[in-house]
MOPAC internal coordinates of N, CA, C and O (Angstrom, degrees):
PM7 1SCF
backbone

  N    0.0000 0     0.00 0     0.00 0    0    0    0
  C    1.4351 1     0.00 0     0.00 0    1    0    0
  C    1.5324 1   109.76 1     0.00 0    2    1    0
  O    1.2310 1   120.09 1   -48.71 1    3    2    1
  N    1.3076 1   117.43 1   131.29 1    3    2    1
  C    1.4556 1   122.85 1  -179.75 1    5    3    2
  C    1.5231 1   108.62 1   -97.12 1    6    5    3
  O    1.2310 1   120.67 1   -55.58 1    7    6    5
  N    1.3323 1   116.33 1   124.42 1    7    6    5
  C    1.4546 1   120.23 1   178.12 1    9    7    6
  C    1.5164 1   109.75 1   -89.69 1   10    9    7
  O    1.2310 1   120.89 1   -40.17 1   11   10    9
  N    1.3242 1   115.90 1   139.83 1   11   10    9
  C    1.4502 1   120.79 1   177.63 1   13   11   10
  C    1.5212 1   109.49 1   -72.16 1   14   13   11
  O    1.2310 1   120.66 1   -36.91 1   15   14   13
  N    1.3070 1   116.34 1   143.09 1   15   14   13
  C    1.4553 1   121.37 1   175.90 1   17   15   14
  C    1.5245 1   107.84 1   -89.09 1   18   17   15
  O    1.2310 1   120.80 1   -28.36 1   19   18   17
  N    1.3182 1   116.08 1   151.64 1   19   18   17
  C    1.4539 1   122.08 1   178.88 1   21   19   18
  C    1.5132 1   107.75 1  -103.19 1   22   21   19
  O    1.2310 1   120.39 1   -52.51 1   23   22   21
  N    1.3317 1   116.85 1   127.49 1   23   22   21
  C    1.4601 1   121.02 1  -179.66 1   25   23   22
  C    1.5156 1   110.35 1   -81.05 1   26   25   23
  O    1.2310 1   121.59 1   -38.43 1   27   26   25
  N    1.3152 1   114.56 1   141.57 1   27   26   25
  C    1.4578 1   122.72 1   177.87 1   29   27   26
  C    1.5219 1   107.18 1  -106.32 1   30   29   27
  O    1.2310 1   120.29 1   -14.55 1   31   30   29
  N    1.3236 1   117.05 1   165.45 1   31   30   29
  C    1.4638 1   121.13 1  -175.45 1   33   31   30
  C    1.5245 1   113.78 1   -56.25 1   34   33   31
  O    1.2310 1   119.46 1   150.69 1   35   34   33
  N    1.3217 1   118.64 1   -29.31 1   35   34   33
  C    1.4715 1   120.29 1   179.29 1   37   35   34
  C    1.5337 1   111.87 1   -87.81 1   38   37   35
  O    1.2310 1   120.69 1  -164.87 1   39   38   37
  N    1.3403 1   116.29 1    15.13 1   39   38   37
  C    1.4731 1   124.83 1   179.43 1   41   39   38
  C    1.5216 1   113.86 1    69.70 1   42   41   39
  O    1.2310 1   119.76 1  -172.27 1   43   42   41
  N    1.3361 1   118.06 1     7.73 1   43   42   41
  C    1.4584 1   119.23 1   171.90 1   45   43   42
  C    1.5260 1   107.75 1   -77.48 1   46   45   43
  O    1.2310 1   120.70 1   -12.77 1   47   46   45
  N    1.3256 1   116.27 1   167.23 1   47   46   45
  C    1.4548 1   120.43 1  -178.53 1   49   47   46
  C    1.5188 1   110.34 1  -117.32 1   50   49   47
  O    1.2310 1   121.33 1   -34.38 1   51   50   49
  N    1.3256 1   115.07 1   145.62 1   51   50   49
  C    1.4577 1   122.55 1  -177.15 1   53   51   50
  C    1.5214 1   108.73 1  -116.42 1   54   53   51
  O    1.2310 1   120.77 1   -43.63 1   55   54   53
  N    1.3118 1   116.14 1   136.37 1   55   54   53
  C    1.4545 1   122.11 1   175.63 1   57   55   54
  C    1.5343 1   108.26 1   -75.39 1   58   57   55
  O    1.2310 1   119.36 1   -60.96 1   59   58   57
  N    1.3546 1   118.83 1   119.04 1   59   58   57
  C    1.4637 1   121.05 1  -178.11 1   61   59   58
  C    1.5204 1   114.57 1   -57.34 1   62   61   59
  O    1.2310 1   119.85 1   153.45 1   63   62   61
  N    1.3299 1   117.89 1   -26.55 1   63   62   61
  C    1.4684 1   120.09 1  -179.92 1   65   63   62
  C    1.5347 1   111.50 1   -73.60 1   66   65   63
  O    1.2310 1   119.88 1   167.62 1   67   66   65
  N    1.3311 1   117.83 1   -12.38 1   67   66   65
  C    1.4612 1   122.43 1   179.42 1   69   67   66
  C    1.5285 1   110.88 1  -112.37 1   70   69   67
  O    1.2310 1   121.38 1  -151.26 1   71   70   69
  N    1.3344 1   114.97 1    28.74 1   71   70   69
  C    1.4589 1   122.01 1  -174.23 1   73   71   70
  C    1.5210 1   110.19 1  -122.99 1   74   73   71
  O    1.2310 1   120.34 1   -47.24 1   75   74   73
  N    1.3134 1   116.96 1   132.76 1   75   74   73
  C    1.4569 1   123.03 1   173.55 1   77   75   74
  C    1.5209 1   107.06 1  -103.94 1   78   77   75
  O    1.2310 1   119.97 1   -50.63 1   79   78   77
  N    1.3352 1   117.66 1   129.37 1   79   78   77
  C    1.4642 1   121.26 1   179.62 1   81   79   78
  C    1.5213 1   109.82 1  -104.48 1   82   81   79
  O    1.2310 1   120.97 1   -46.20 1   83   82   81
  N    1.3244 1   115.75 1   133.80 1   83   82   81
  C    1.4596 1   122.79 1   175.09 1   85   83   82
  C    1.5173 1   107.65 1  -126.67 1   86   85   83
  O    1.2310 1   120.52 1   -56.44 1   87   86   85
  N    1.3418 1   116.62 1   123.56 1   87   86   85
  C    1.4648 1   122.15 1   179.98 1   89   87   86
  C    1.5201 1   109.68 1   -92.26 1   90   89   87
  O    1.2310 1   120.88 1   -54.01 1   91   90   89
  N    1.3322 1   115.92 1   125.99 1   91   90   89
  C    1.4584 1   121.56 1  -179.18 1   93   91   90
  C    1.5232 1   108.87 1  -116.48 1   94   93   91
  O    1.2310 1   120.60 1   -63.36 1   95   94   93
  N    1.3200 1   116.47 1   116.64 1   95   94   93
  C    1.4581 1   121.30 1   175.12 1   97   95   94
  C    1.5126 1   109.85 1   -75.78 1   98   97   95
  O    1.2310 1   120.50 1   -46.41 1   99   98   97
  N    1.3295 1   116.65 1   133.59 1   99   98   97
  C    1.4663 1   121.75 1   177.69 1  101   99   98
  C    1.5201 1   106.23 1  -111.58 1  102  101   99
  O    1.2310 1   120.80 1   -73.55 1  103  102  101
  N    1.3340 1   116.07 1   106.45 1  103  102  101
  C    1.4542 1   122.10 1  -173.41 1  105  103  102
  C    1.5174 1   111.04 1  -120.86 1  106  105  103
  O    1.2310 1   120.90 1   -24.31 1  107  106  105
  N    1.3283 1   115.89 1   155.69 1  107  106  105
  C    1.4532 1   122.29 1   177.03 1  109  107  106
  C    1.5154 1   109.45 1   165.92 1  110  109  107
  O    1.2310 1   121.03 1    -3.88 1  111  110  109
  N    1.3109 1   115.64 1   176.12 1  111  110  109
  C    1.4621 1   122.23 1  -179.33 1  113  111  110
  C    1.5265 1   110.15 1   -70.09 1  114  113  111
  O    1.2310 1   120.45 1   -18.07 1  115  114  113
  N    1.3045 1   116.75 1   161.93 1  115  114  113
  C    1.4653 1   122.13 1   177.48 1  117  115  114
  C    1.5315 1   110.17 1   -54.82 1  118  117  115
  O    1.2310 1   120.99 1   -39.28 1  119  118  117
  N    1.3052 1   115.71 1   140.72 1  119  118  117
  C    1.4699 1   123.90 1   178.07 1  121  119  118
  C    1.5254 1   114.10 1    59.63 1  122  121  119
  O    1.2310 1   120.27 1  -150.66 1  123  122  121
  N    1.3331 1   117.09 1    29.34 1  123  122  121
  C    1.4623 1   119.33 1   177.65 1  125  123  122
  C    1.5253 1   112.21 1   -90.19 1  126  125  123
  O    1.2310 1   120.14 1   171.51 1  127  126  125
  N    1.3379 1   117.34 1    -8.49 1  127  126  125
  C    1.4618 1   120.94 1   177.26 1  129  127  126
  C    1.5157 1   114.51 1   105.13 1  130  129  127
  O    1.2310 1   119.93 1  -162.33 1  131  130  129
  N    1.3258 1   117.75 1    17.67 1  131  130  129
  C    1.4710 1   121.06 1  -177.67 1  133  131  130
  C    1.5263 1   111.64 1   -61.43 1  134  133  131
  O    1.2310 1   120.39 1   129.00 1  135  134  133
  N    1.3168 1   116.85 1   -51.00 1  135  134  133
  C    1.4681 1   120.49 1  -178.24 1  137  135  134
  C    1.5206 1   110.67 1   -66.22 1  138  137  135
  O    1.2310 1   119.87 1   140.90 1  139  138  137
  N    1.3190 1   117.86 1   -39.10 1  139  138  137
  C    1.4676 1   121.21 1   178.07 1  141  139  138
  C    1.5226 1   110.88 1   -62.96 1  142  141  139
  O    1.2310 1   120.31 1   139.60 1  143  142  141
  N    1.3286 1   117.02 1   -40.40 1  143  142  141
  C    1.4625 1   120.77 1   177.02 1  145  143  142
  C    1.5256 1   110.63 1   -62.41 1  146  145  143
  O    1.2310 1   120.71 1   135.23 1  147  146  145
  N    1.3307 1   116.25 1   -44.77 1  147  146  145
  C    1.4713 1   120.45 1   178.57 1  149  147  146
  C    1.5252 1   111.13 1   -61.04 1  150  149  147
  O    1.2310 1   120.18 1   138.51 1  151  150  149
  N    1.3290 1   117.27 1   -41.49 1  151  150  149
  C    1.4729 1   120.75 1   177.85 1  153  151  150
  C    1.5154 1   111.01 1   -60.95 1  154  153  151
  O    1.2310 1   120.83 1   137.41 1  155  154  153
  N    1.3377 1   116.02 1   -42.59 1  155  154  153
  C    1.4615 1   120.49 1  -177.39 1  157  155  154
  C    1.5232 1   112.41 1   -67.81 1  158  157  155
  O    1.2310 1   120.06 1   146.40 1  159  158  157
  N    1.3167 1   117.48 1   -33.60 1  159  158  157
  C    1.4622 1   121.54 1  -175.60 1  161  159  158
  C    1.5221 1   114.05 1   -88.16 1  162  161  159
  O    1.2310 1   119.74 1   159.06 1  163  162  161
  N    1.3199 1   118.11 1   -20.94 1  163  162  161
  C    1.4661 1   121.70 1  -169.17 1  165  163  162
  C    1.5164 1   114.22 1   -88.97 1  166  165  163
  O    1.2310 1   122.00 1   -29.97 1  167  166  165
  N    1.3219 1   113.77 1   150.03 1  167  166  165
  C    1.4587 1   120.95 1   170.66 1  169  167  166
  C    1.5243 1   110.85 1  -114.97 1  170  169  167
  O    1.2310 1   120.67 1   165.23 1  171  170  169
  N    1.3394 1   116.33 1   -14.77 1  171  170  169
  C    1.4654 1   122.31 1  -179.72 1  173  171  170
  C    1.5203 1   107.96 1  -135.08 1  174  173  171
  O    1.2310 1   120.04 1   -43.12 1  175  174  173
  N    1.3360 1   117.52 1   136.88 1  175  174  173
  C    1.4662 1   119.44 1   175.45 1  177  175  174
  C    1.5154 1   109.59 1  -130.98 1  178  177  175
  O    1.2310 1   121.14 1   -27.42 1  179  178  177
  N    1.3163 1   115.42 1   152.58 1  179  178  177
  C    1.4529 1   120.42 1   177.14 1  181  179  178
  C    1.5250 1   108.67 1   -86.47 1  182  181  179
  O    1.2310 1   120.94 1    -4.20 1  183  182  181
  N    1.3151 1   115.80 1   175.80 1  183  182  181
  C    1.4718 1   119.49 1   177.21 1  185  183  182
  C    1.5144 1   110.85 1   -66.46 1  186  185  183
  O    1.2310 1   119.94 1   161.44 1  187  186  185
  N    1.3467 1   117.73 1   -18.56 1  187  186  185
  C    1.4663 1   121.79 1   178.86 1  189  187  186
  C    1.5296 1   111.44 1   -97.82 1  190  189  187
  O    1.2310 1   119.83 1  -179.73 1  191  190  189
  N    1.3140 1   117.93 1     0.27 1  191  190  189
  C    1.4567 1   120.16 1  -177.40 1  193  191  190
  C    1.5146 1   112.87 1   -76.43 1  194  193  191
  O    1.2310 1   121.04 1   -29.42 1  195  194  193
  N    1.3186 1   115.62 1   150.58 1  195  194  193
  C    1.4605 1   123.37 1   172.26 1  197  195  194
  C    1.5212 1   114.27 1    60.48 1  198  197  195
  O    1.2310 1   120.34 1  -141.71 1  199  198  197
  N    1.3179 1   116.95 1    38.29 1  199  198  197
  C    1.4742 1   122.53 1   174.05 1  201  199  198
  C    1.5262 1   112.95 1    55.27 1  202  201  199
  O    1.2310 1   120.33 1  -132.22 1  203  202  201
  N    1.3214 1   116.98 1    47.78 1  203  202  201
  C    1.4607 1   121.44 1  -179.10 1  205  203  202
  C    1.5255 1   113.34 1   -77.96 1  206  205  203
  O    1.2310 1   119.99 1   163.36 1  207  206  205
  N    1.3324 1   117.63 1   -16.64 1  207  206  205
  C    1.4638 1   118.81 1  -177.76 1  209  207  206
  C    1.5300 1   109.99 1   -67.61 1  210  209  207
  O    1.2310 1   120.27 1   -34.91 1  211  210  209
  N    1.3385 1   117.10 1   145.09 1  211  210  209
  C    1.4666 1   120.21 1  -179.38 1  213  211  210
  C    1.5326 1   113.31 1   -58.11 1  214  213  211
  O    1.2310 1   120.37 1   143.71 1  215  214  213
  N    1.3338 1   116.89 1   -36.29 1  215  214  213
  C    1.4598 1   119.84 1   179.71 1  217  215  214
  C    1.5285 1   111.11 1   -66.13 1  218  217  215
  O    1.2310 1   120.34 1   139.05 1  219  218  217
  N    1.3149 1   116.96 1   -40.95 1  219  218  217
  C    1.4675 1   120.30 1   178.01 1  221  219  218
  C    1.5223 1   110.55 1   -64.80 1  222  221  219
  O    1.2310 1   120.52 1   137.87 1  223  222  221
  N    1.3255 1   116.62 1   -42.13 1  223  222  221
  C    1.4621 1   120.23 1  -179.99 1  225  223  222
  C    1.5217 1   111.06 1   -66.38 1  226  225  223
  O    1.2310 1   120.66 1   138.97 1  227  226  225
  N    1.3247 1   116.34 1   -41.03 1  227  226  225
  C    1.4623 1   120.83 1  -179.08 1  229  227  226
  C    1.5299 1   111.09 1   -64.11 1  230  229  227
  O    1.2310 1   120.62 1   137.39 1  231  230  229
  N    1.3301 1   116.41 1   -42.61 1  231  230  229
  C    1.4698 1   120.91 1  -177.27 1  233  231  230
  C    1.5222 1   112.61 1   -88.37 1  234  233  231
  O    1.2310 1   120.12 1   164.43 1  235  234  233
  N    1.3286 1   117.37 1   -15.57 1  235  234  233
  C    1.4550 1   121.15 1   178.79 1  237  235  234
  C    1.5202 1   114.07 1    73.07 1  238  237  235
  O    1.2310 1   120.54 1  -154.27 1  239  238  237
  N    1.3409 1   116.57 1    25.73 1  239  238  237
  C    1.4598 1   121.05 1  -179.66 1  241  239  238
  C    1.5256 1   109.99 1  -139.93 1  242  241  239
  O    1.2310 1   121.16 1   -18.67 1  243  242  241
  N    1.3302 1   115.38 1   161.33 1  243  242  241
  C    1.4628 1   121.11 1   174.28 1  245  243  242
  C    1.5227 1   108.36 1   -80.32 1  246  245  243
  O    1.2310 1   120.94 1   -55.47 1  247  246  245
  N    1.3336 1   115.80 1   124.53 1  247  246  245
  C    1.4634 1   121.03 1  -179.69 1  249  247  246
  C    1.5246 1   112.48 1  -105.61 1  250  249  247
  O    1.2310 1   120.37 1   149.49 1  251  250  249
  N    1.3114 1   116.90 1   -30.51 1  251  250  249
  C    1.4590 1   122.32 1  -177.30 1  253  251  250
  C    1.5219 1   109.31 1  -124.69 1  254  253  251
  O    1.2310 1   120.91 1   -10.08 1  255  254  253
  N    1.3178 1   115.87 1   169.92 1  255  254  253
  C    1.4579 1   120.00 1   173.43 1  257  255  254
  C    1.5186 1   108.55 1   -66.62 1  258  257  255
  O    1.2310 1   120.39 1   -44.29 1  259  258  257
  N    1.3134 1   116.86 1   135.71 1  259  258  257
  C    1.4609 1   121.77 1   176.33 1  261  259  258
  C    1.5224 1   108.82 1  -112.55 1  262  261  259
  O    1.2310 1   120.63 1   -35.65 1  263  262  261
  N    1.3140 1   116.40 1   144.35 1  263  262  261
  C    1.4658 1   120.10 1  -176.65 1  265  263  262
  C    1.5205 1   110.29 1  -123.56 1  266  265  263
  O    1.2310 1   121.10 1   -49.32 1  267  266  265
  N    1.3218 1   115.50 1   130.68 1  267  266  265
  C    1.4533 1   122.33 1   174.12 1  269  267  266
  C    1.5259 1   106.52 1  -147.42 1  270  269  267
  O    1.2310 1   120.14 1    -9.77 1  271  270  269
  N    1.3245 1   117.34 1   170.23 1  271  270  269
  C    1.4627 1   118.57 1  -174.27 1  273  271  270
  C    1.5149 1   112.05 1  -155.87 1  274  273  271
  O    1.2310 1   121.91 1   -16.58 1  275  274  273
  N    1.3213 1   113.95 1   163.42 1  275  274  273
  C    1.4603 1   122.11 1   168.45 1  277  275  274
  C    1.5198 1   107.48 1  -143.67 1  278  277  275
  O    1.2310 1   120.88 1   -26.24 1  279  278  277
  N    1.3226 1   115.92 1   153.76 1  279  278  277
  C    1.4601 1   122.22 1  -175.33 1  281  279  278
  C    1.5267 1   108.86 1  -122.14 1  282  281  279
  O    1.2310 1   120.87 1   -44.59 1  283  282  281
  N    1.3242 1   115.94 1   135.41 1  283  282  281
  C    1.4640 1   121.27 1   176.90 1  285  283  282
  C    1.5287 1   109.14 1  -132.06 1  286  285  283
  O    1.2310 1   121.10 1   -24.81 1  287  286  285
  N    1.3179 1   115.50 1   155.19 1  287  286  285
  C    1.4644 1   120.10 1   174.25 1  289  287  286
  C    1.5300 1   108.08 1   -70.35 1  290  289  287
  O    1.2310 1   120.59 1   -31.04 1  291  290  289
  N    1.3219 1   116.48 1   148.96 1  291  290  289
  C    1.4661 1   120.61 1   177.40 1  293  291  290
  C    1.5263 1   108.01 1   -64.10 1  294  293  291
  O    1.2310 1   120.02 1   -57.28 1  295  294  293
  N    1.3297 1   117.56 1   122.72 1  295  294  293
  C    1.4754 1   119.39 1   178.97 1  297  295  294
  C    1.5242 1   111.18 1   -64.27 1  298  297  295
  O    1.2310 1   120.82 1   -32.79 1  299  298  297
  N    1.3205 1   116.03 1   147.21 1  299  298  297
  C    1.4633 1   121.15 1  -177.56 1  301  299  298
  C    1.5334 1   111.58 1   -60.75 1  302  301  299
  O    1.2310 1   119.79 1   140.63 1  303  302  301
  N    1.3324 1   118.01 1   -39.37 1  303  302  301
  C    1.4750 1   120.79 1  -178.83 1  305  303  302
  C    1.5212 1   110.78 1   -62.30 1  306  305  303
  O    1.2310 1   120.51 1   143.10 1  307  306  305
  N    1.3452 1   116.64 1   -36.90 1  307  306  305
  C    1.4613 1   119.83 1   179.48 1  309  307  306
  C    1.5268 1   110.55 1   -73.19 1  310  309  307
  O    1.2310 1   120.64 1   141.07 1  311  310  309
  N    1.3109 1   116.37 1   -38.93 1  311  310  309
  C    1.4687 1   120.69 1   177.95 1  313  311  310
  C    1.5311 1   110.20 1   -61.18 1  314  313  311
  O    1.2310 1   120.40 1   141.28 1  315  314  313
  N    1.3339 1   116.84 1   -38.72 1  315  314  313
  C    1.4648 1   120.77 1   178.99 1  317  315  314
  C    1.5291 1   111.31 1   -71.49 1  318  317  315
  O    1.2310 1   120.31 1   146.39 1  319  318  317
  N    1.3292 1   117.02 1   -33.61 1  319  318  317
  C    1.4616 1   120.94 1  -178.26 1  321  319  318
  C    1.5256 1   112.23 1   -75.17 1  322  321  319
  O    1.2310 1   119.94 1   143.51 1  323  322  321
  N    1.3204 1   117.71 1   -36.49 1  323  322  321
  C    1.4744 1   123.05 1  -175.46 1  325  323  322
  C    1.5297 1   111.49 1  -128.71 1  326  325  323
  O    1.2310 1   119.29 1  -120.98 1  327  326  325
  N    1.3233 1   118.96 1    59.02 1  327  326  325
  C    1.4728 1   120.02 1  -175.08 1  329  327  326
  C    1.5282 1   114.04 1   -61.58 1  330  329  327
  O    1.2310 1   119.87 1   141.10 1  331  330  329
  N    1.3320 1   117.86 1   -38.90 1  331  330  329
  C    1.4709 1   120.07 1  -177.91 1  333  331  330
  C    1.5245 1   111.42 1   -69.05 1  334  333  331
  O    1.2310 1   120.16 1   139.60 1  335  334  333
  N    1.3219 1   117.29 1   -40.40 1  335  334  333
  C    1.4634 1   121.06 1  -178.28 1  337  335  334
  C    1.5216 1   112.51 1   -71.78 1  338  337  335
  O    1.2310 1   120.43 1   155.06 1  339  338  337
  N    1.3254 1   116.78 1   -24.94 1  339  338  337
  C    1.4650 1   120.38 1  -176.66 1  341  339  338
  C    1.5275 1   112.85 1  -106.84 1  342  341  339
  O    1.2310 1   120.53 1  -165.31 1  343  342  341
  N    1.3302 1   116.59 1    14.69 1  343  342  341
  C    1.4610 1   120.55 1   178.47 1  345  343  342
  C    1.5309 1   109.48 1   -61.51 1  346  345  343
  O    1.2310 1   120.24 1   -58.86 1  347  346  345
  N    1.3058 1   117.15 1   121.14 1  347  346  345
  C    1.4628 1   122.03 1  -179.86 1  349  347  346
  C    1.5181 1   114.46 1    85.00 1  350  349  347
  O    1.2310 1   119.73 1   174.67 1  351  350  349
  N    1.3241 1   118.12 1    -5.33 1  351  350  349
  C    1.4669 1   122.01 1   179.46 1  353  351  350
  C    1.5235 1   108.97 1   -92.57 1  354  353  351
  O    1.2310 1   120.49 1   -53.00 1  355  354  353
  N    1.3319 1   116.67 1   127.00 1  355  354  353
  C    1.4595 1   121.19 1  -179.85 1  357  355  354
  C    1.5279 1   112.72 1  -106.83 1  358  357  355
  O    1.2310 1   120.72 1   150.07 1  359  358  357
  N    1.3394 1   116.22 1   -29.93 1  359  358  357
  C    1.4658 1   120.21 1  -176.21 1  361  359  358
  C    1.5306 1   110.65 1  -136.51 1  362  361  359
  O    1.2310 1   121.44 1   -22.43 1  363  362  361
  N    1.3337 1   114.85 1   157.57 1  363  362  361
  C    1.4574 1   121.40 1   173.68 1  365  363  362
  C    1.5251 1   107.55 1  -117.63 1  366  365  363
  O    1.2310 1   121.34 1   -51.76 1  367  366  365
  N    1.3275 1   115.04 1   128.24 1  367  366  365
  C    1.4694 1   120.15 1   174.04 1  369  367  366
  C    1.5238 1   107.39 1  -100.71 1  370  369  367
  O    1.2310 1   120.77 1   -58.14 1  371  370  369
  N    1.3154 1   116.14 1   121.86 1  371  370  369
  C    1.4546 1   121.47 1   175.16 1  373  371  370
  C    1.5178 1   107.10 1   -98.29 1  374  373  371
  O    1.2310 1   120.53 1   -67.97 1  375  374  373
  N    1.3237 1   116.59 1   112.03 1  375  374  373
  C    1.4595 1   121.66 1   177.50 1  377  375  374
  C    1.5203 1   107.70 1   -94.57 1  378  377  375
  O    1.2310 1   120.86 1   -60.43 1  379  378  377
  N    1.3328 1   115.96 1   119.57 1  379  378  377
  C    1.4552 1   121.85 1  -179.92 1  381  379  378
  C    1.5165 1   108.85 1   -89.87 1  382  381  379
  O    1.2310 1   120.49 1   -54.79 1  383  382  381
  N    1.3163 1   116.67 1   125.21 1  383  382  381
  C    1.4620 1   122.93 1   179.41 1  385  383  382
  C    1.5330 1   106.52 1  -105.40 1  386  385  383
  O    1.2310 1   120.94 1   -81.90 1  387  386  385
  N    1.3243 1   115.82 1    98.10 1  387  386  385
  C    1.4621 1   122.85 1  -177.83 1  389  387  386
  C    1.5251 1   108.43 1   -78.28 1  390  389  387
  O    1.2310 1   120.56 1   -65.55 1  391  390  389
  N    1.3300 1   116.53 1   114.45 1  391  390  389
  C    1.4641 1   121.80 1  -174.94 1  393  391  390
  C    1.5280 1   111.42 1  -100.52 1  394  393  391
  O    1.2310 1   120.01 1   -29.60 1  395  394  393
  N    1.3345 1   117.58 1   150.40 1  395  394  393
  C    1.4625 1   120.62 1   175.45 1  397  395  394
  C    1.5267 1   110.67 1   -63.48 1  398  397  395
  O    1.2310 1   120.69 1   -27.14 1  399  398  397
  N    1.3421 1   116.29 1   152.86 1  399  398  397
  C    1.4534 1   120.79 1   180.00 1  401  399  398
  C    1.5121 1   114.53 1  -103.62 1  402  401  399
  O    1.2310 1   120.29 1   170.20 1  403  402  401
  N    1.3370 1   117.04 1    -9.80 1  403  402  401
  C    1.4703 1   120.54 1  -179.36 1  405  403  402
  C    1.5192 1   111.06 1   -76.12 1  406  405  403
  O    1.2310 1   120.57 1   -43.37 1  407  406  405
  N    1.3217 1   116.51 1   136.63 1  407  406  405
  C    1.4705 1   121.39 1   178.33 1  409  407  406
  C    1.5219 1   110.92 1   -60.14 1  410  409  407
  O    1.2310 1   119.93 1   148.47 1  411  410  409
  N    1.3294 1   117.74 1   -31.53 1  411  410  409
  C    1.4628 1   120.95 1  -178.90 1  413  411  410
  C    1.5290 1   112.08 1   -69.78 1  414  413  411
  O    1.2310 1   120.01 1   166.60 1  415  414  413
  N    1.3264 1   117.58 1   -13.40 1  415  414  413
  C    1.4695 1   121.67 1  -179.84 1  417  415  414
  C    1.5351 1   111.69 1  -107.05 1  418  417  415
  O    1.2310 1   120.58 1  -159.97 1  419  418  417
  N    1.3316 1   116.50 1    20.03 1  419  418  417
  C    1.4635 1   121.61 1  -177.49 1  421  419  418
  C    1.5236 1   111.91 1   -60.41 1  422  421  419
  O    1.2310 1   119.34 1   148.32 1  423  422  421
  N    1.3226 1   118.87 1   -31.68 1  423  422  421
  C    1.4683 1   120.71 1   178.58 1  425  423  422
  C    1.5335 1   110.63 1   -61.44 1  426  425  423
  O    1.2310 1   120.43 1   144.34 1  427  426  425
  N    1.3146 1   116.79 1   -35.66 1  427  426  425
  C    1.4639 1   120.86 1   177.70 1  429  427  426
  C    1.5237 1   110.08 1   -65.06 1  430  429  427
  O    1.2310 1   120.55 1   136.85 1  431  430  429
  N    1.3221 1   116.56 1   -43.15 1  431  430  429
  C    1.4665 1   121.24 1   179.18 1  433  431  430
  C    1.5242 1   110.30 1   -63.85 1  434  433  431
  O    1.2310 1   120.10 1   134.63 1  435  434  433
  N    1.3132 1   117.42 1   -45.37 1  435  434  433
  C    1.4715 1   121.60 1  -179.70 1  437  435  434
  C    1.5273 1   110.18 1   -63.65 1  438  437  435
  O    1.2310 1   120.36 1   141.97 1  439  438  437
  N    1.3223 1   116.91 1   -38.03 1  439  438  437
  C    1.4633 1   120.72 1   176.91 1  441  439  438
  C    1.5187 1   111.76 1   -61.75 1  442  441  439
  O    1.2310 1   120.07 1   142.99 1  443  442  441
  N    1.3236 1   117.48 1   -37.01 1  443  442  441
  C    1.4572 1   121.58 1   179.39 1  445  443  442
  C    1.5175 1   113.13 1   -77.94 1  446  445  443
  O    1.2310 1   120.21 1   162.05 1  447  446  445
  N    1.3294 1   117.21 1   -17.95 1  447  446  445
  C    1.4648 1   120.92 1  -176.78 1  449  447  446
  C    1.5231 1   112.57 1   -61.80 1  450  449  447
  O    1.2310 1   120.07 1   155.09 1  451  450  449
  N    1.3144 1   117.47 1   -24.91 1  451  450  449
  C    1.4632 1   120.20 1  -177.90 1  453  451  450
  C    1.5354 1   112.76 1   -68.36 1  454  453  451
  O    1.2310 1   120.08 1   161.35 1  455  454  453
  N    1.3279 1   117.44 1   -18.65 1  455  454  453
  C    1.4629 1   119.89 1  -179.90 1  457  455  454
  C    1.5243 1   112.96 1  -106.08 1  458  457  455
  O    1.2310 1   120.03 1   177.16 1  459  458  457
  N    1.3223 1   117.55 1    -2.84 1  459  458  457
  C    1.4657 1   121.29 1  -174.43 1  461  459  458
  C    1.5298 1   110.41 1   -87.00 1  462  461  459
  O    1.2310 1   121.26 1   -50.78 1  463  462  461
  N    1.3480 1   115.20 1   129.22 1  463  462  461
  C    1.4642 1   121.77 1   177.39 1  465  463  462
  C    1.5244 1   111.82 1   -93.37 1  466  465  463
  O    1.2310 1   120.77 1   142.34 1  467  466  465
  N    1.3117 1   116.14 1   -37.66 1  467  466  465
  C    1.4687 1   123.80 1  -179.01 1  469  467  466
  C    1.5160 1   108.86 1  -135.47 1  470  469  467
  O    1.2310 1   120.32 1    -9.01 1  471  470  469
  N    1.3328 1   116.99 1   170.99 1  471  470  469
  C    1.4465 1   120.18 1  -179.51 1  473  471  470
  C    1.5246 1   110.66 1  -139.57 1  474  473  471
  O    1.2310 1   121.17 1   -36.13 1  475  474  473
  N    1.3242 1   115.37 1   143.87 1  475  474  473
  C    1.4518 1   122.27 1   168.34 1  477  475  474
  C    1.5279 1   106.05 1  -115.02 1  478  477  475
  O    1.2310 1   120.88 1   -54.64 1  479  478  477
  N    1.3186 1   115.91 1   125.36 1  479  478  477
  C    1.4538 1   120.58 1   175.80 1  481  479  478
  C    1.5182 1   107.74 1  -100.14 1  482  481  479
  O    1.2310 1   120.56 1   -62.65 1  483  482  481
  N    1.3205 1   116.53 1   117.35 1  483  482  481
  C    1.4565 1   122.91 1  -178.63 1  485  483  482
  C    1.5150 1   108.23 1   -94.92 1  486  485  483
  O    1.2310 1   120.57 1   -56.89 1  487  486  485
  N    1.3369 1   116.52 1   123.11 1  487  486  485
  C    1.4500 1   122.07 1  -179.89 1  489  487  486
  C    1.5264 1   108.84 1  -118.29 1  490  489  487
  O    1.2310 1   120.65 1   -53.89 1  491  490  489
  N    1.3239 1   116.35 1   126.11 1  491  490  489
  C    1.4613 1   121.94 1   177.33 1  493  491  490
  C    1.5200 1   107.64 1   -85.24 1  494  493  491
  O    1.2310 1   120.50 1   -68.68 1  495  494  493
  N    1.3362 1   116.66 1   111.32 1  495  494  493
  C    1.4747 1   119.09 1  -177.28 1  497  495  494
  C    1.5062 1   108.72 1   -99.46 1  498  497  495
  O    1.2310 1   120.10 1   180.00 1  499  498  497

């Protein structure tokens, strides 16, 4: 079986078996910049990323969970701190889970919470 390689922003490829994935929920009020932040940070997006659905574009809001990601090499300080947990891991993929900001779509956010490891709270100041 041939495993697909994952492309990194510098066009190098990463072996998926040497990759740790961390899901980060991006939450905040409507129009606080969640999707814009995800666009700025990501090098890879899914077909559902960045409000690509016609309904989201028509209404100008995030309706569903959006997924995008970026990949970084494991920092040396982290490798030294957690050598056993990172044995064989070369890169970390941070998957950004862009959540809707409307209170009426809270069920969608709660549904996505089961896959979220960390959270970024975006506040429009």
